[in-house]
C-alpha positions in Angstrom: -4.4 18.3 -3.0 -7.2 19.1 -5.7 -9.4 16.3 -6.8 -8.1 17.5 -10.4 -4.6 17.1 -9.4 -5.6 13.4 -7.6 -6.8 12.6 -10.8 -3.8 13.4 -13.6 -1.3 11.7 -10.6 -3.0 8.8 -11.2 -2.8 8.9 -14.6 0.7 10.0 -14.7 1.7 7.4 -12.5 0.1 4.8 -14.4 2.4 6.5 -17.4 5.7 6.8 -15.6 4.9 2.8 -14.1 4.0 1.9 -18.0 6.6 3.7 -19.5 9.6 2.5 -16.8 8.2 -0.2 -14.5 9.2 2.3 -11.5 10.3 -1.1 -9.4 11.3 0.2 -6.0 14.2 -2.4 -4.2 14.4 -1.2 -0.2 17.7 -3.1 0.2 18.8 -1.2 3.3 15.2 -0.2 5.2 11.5 -1.1 4.5 9.2 1.7 3.0 7.9 3.5 6.4 5.7 6.2 7.7 8.3 8.4 9.6 10.0 11.5 8.9 12.9 11.3 6.3 14.9 12.7 3.9 15.4 10.8 0.8 18.6 11.5 -0.9 19.8 10.5 -4.7 21.7 10.9 -7.5 20.1 13.7 -10.2 20.7 12.8 -14.0 17.3 13.6 -15.8 14.6 16.3 -15.1 12.5 13.1 -14.5 14.2 12.5 -11.3 11.4 14.0 -8.8 9.0 12.1 -10.9 10.6 8.6 -10.7 11.1 8.4 -7.2 7.9 10.0 -6.5 6.7 7.0 -8.4 8.5 4.6 -7.1 7.4 5.3 -3.5 4.2 3.2 -2.0 0.9 5.5 -2.5 0.8 6.1 1.3 4.2 7.5 1.1 3.2 9.7 -1.9 1.3 11.9 0.3 3.6 12.9 2.9 6.6 12.8 0.5 7.3 16.7 -1.1 10.0 16.2 -3.9 12.5 19.3 -4.0 12.0 20.9 -7.8 14.2 23.7 -9.3 12.2 26.7 -9.6 13.6 28.1 -12.3 12.6 25.0 -14.2 9.5 23.3 -12.9 7.7 26.9 -13.0 8.6 28.0 -16.8 5.6 27.4 -18.0 1.7 26.7 -16.1 1.4 22.9 -16.9 5.0 22.5 -15.6 4.1 24.4 -12.0 0.5 22.6 -12.0 1.9 19.4 -11.7 4.8 20.0 -9.8 2.4 21.9 -7.4 -1.3 19.9 -7.3 0.6 17.0 -8.0 3.8 16.4 -6.2 3.3 19.5 -3.2 7.1 20.4 -4.9 9.2 22.0 -2.9 10.9 25.0 -4.8 14.1 26.0 -4.4 16.1 28.5 -6.3 19.0 27.0 -7.6 21.2 30.4 -7.4 20.4 33.2 -5.0 18.6 36.0 -6.6 20.4 39.1 -6.5 19.4 41.4 -3.7 17.7 38.3 -2.0 19.2 37.4 1.5 16.8 34.5 1.8 18.3 31.2 2.7 17.9 29.0 0.2 17.7 26.1 2.4 14.3 28.2 4.2 11.9 26.0 1.6 13.1 22.9 2.7 13.4 23.8 6.6 9.8 25.0 7.0 8.6 21.8 5.0 10.5 19.7 7.6 9.3 21.9 10.6 5.8 20.9 9.4 6.4 17.5 9.9 6.8 16.3 5.6 9.7 14.2 4.4 11.3 15.7 0.9 13.3 14.0 -1.9 16.5 15.8 -2.1 19.5 16.0 -4.6 22.5 16.9 -3.0 24.5 17.4 -6.3 22.5 20.6 -6.7 22.5 20.1 -10.7 22.0 17.5 -12.9 25.5 15.0 -14.1 25.8 13.3 -16.9 29.3 11.2 -15.4 28.4 7.8 -14.6 29.4 8.8 -10.6 27.6 11.7 -8.9 29.0 15.0 -8.3 30.4 16.3 -4.9 27.6 16.9 -2.8 26.7 20.2 -1.9 26.2 21.4 1.8 22.3 21.2 2.1 22.0 17.7 3.4 24.8 18.2 6.2 23.0 21.6 7.3 19.7 19.7 7.0 21.0 16.9 8.9 22.5 18.7 11.7 19.4 21.3 12.4 17.1 18.3 12.0 19.2 14.8 13.9 15.8 13.3 14.2 14.7 12.9 10.7 16.5 9.5 9.0 18.9 10.1 6.1 17.8 7.6 3.3 20.0 7.4 0.1 18.9 6.1 -3.3 20.1 5.3 -6.7 18.0 5.9 -9.5 18.6 3.8 -12.6 18.4 4.1 -16.5 16.1 7.2 -16.2 18.3 9.4 -17.9 18.3 7.1 -21.2 14.1 7.6 -20.8 14.6 10.6 -21.9 17.7 10.8 -24.1 19.2 14.8 -24.2 17.9 16.6 -27.1 14.5 14.3 -28.0 11.0 15.3 -26.9 9.4 11.5 -27.4 10.1 9.5 -24.5 11.6 5.9 -24.7 10.5 3.2 -22.8 13.0 1.8 -20.8 13.0 0.0 -17.2 13.9 1.8 -14.7 14.3 1.6 -10.6 14.9 2.9 -7.5 17.0 1.2 -4.9 16.9 2.3 -1.1 19.7 1.9 0.8 20.6 2.0 5.2 19.9 5.1 6.5 22.8 7.8 7.4 23.0 9.6 9.8 25.3 12.5 10.9 28.4 11.4 13.6 28.9 13.8 16.9 32.0 15.9 15.9 31.7 14.7 12.1 33.1 17.6 9.7 31.2 18.9 7.0 33.4 17.3 3.7 33.6 14.1 5.5 30.2 13.6 5.9 29.0 14.7 2.7 31.4 12.2 1.6 30.0 9.2 3.2 26.8 10.3 2.2 28.2 9.9 -1.9 29.6 7.2 -1.0 26.3 5.2 0.6 24.3 6.5 -2.5 27.1 5.3 -4.8 27.1 1.7 -3.4 23.9 1.4 -4.2 24.6 2.1 -8.2 25.5 -2.0 -8.8 23.2 -3.6 -6.2 
């Protein structure tokens, strides 16, 4: 991270914590410097900022949020913040025409390098009270990286900070609850694992 990125990161962290509280609740596991995939519900473009802000400083250096390339590179400011402050992993939400690249390739590269990542398995933002069905990416990564710890998380209230159609954020107390790790079981099929992972996230909603 550049010096400018570090300074902007501190300012952004202070702003987010002032606006939302950015409280972290570690109910199922402690914050720990081990390689992890944090996977959470997804209701706002601010989700990656919220969960990044809730992490302890020593973890933020090695935890990289997944960011939709088409949205987060739309302006130079969004791209600069996500690349220089968050060190985000950009992904294509839809495979580009004529491209044969695996959409998971950037995530695989980050995990292979020893980074932890923040993943939103729904793929796109949902507006229902509960998460949409999880897509196959989490299962494929769990299968390919069996030693990476999978930690579910529930992000509370972030969708109320920036209501649809508004341009000025509203101060609302938000938090992130981290649950007990889940693991892909021997012989467990994709559908069963993804539903179990989704239920692990939902179980944190009212805790």
